[in-house]
C-alpha positions, 0 to 999 in steps of 0.5 A: 521523632523529627522524621515522623513530623510530616505524617504526624496528625494535628491531634498527635502534634497537640499532644506532643506539644502539651506533653499529655492528653487533656484530663476529663473536663480539662479540654477547654483550658487545655485547648486554650493554652495550645491556642495561645501558645500557637497564636491561633483561635480556640475554635481552630484548635478545637477543629484540629483536635476533633479532626474536623480539618482533614487537610494535613497541609492546612496552615494551622496543622503545619504551624503545630507540627513546626512548633513540635519540631522547634520544641524537639530541637530545643530539647536536643540542644539542651541535652548536647549542652549538658554533654559538653558541660560534662566533658568540660568537667571531666577535663577540668578534673583531669588537668585544668591547666593542660586542657584550659583552652578546650574547656573554655571552648566547650563551655562557650559552645554549651552556653551558645547551644543552651541559649544562654549566650548569643553567638 
């Protein structure tokens, strides 16, 4: 998905950011939530949604794509942290004494990557 971001339209990025298309009658609240999240005006969000801003390099369109990229990176980091925890759990079940150093390292990495700990 990250490879598609420069080509992603602002409308597609807004859908990716919220996780869904607004339901009938929900568009004003949906646009407000996106605008609040990005720190842009509701009018700017509506203009991007209605494709009134044609320039793909417009600052607001780039801001939306950047936020989608950050969300994707966070999800990827959470998945990786989960994998590290699973590996550490398997090592603990096999022989906790033998693998104690590696288990500690994997759990520390999982906390750092998962955002629970600062490096």
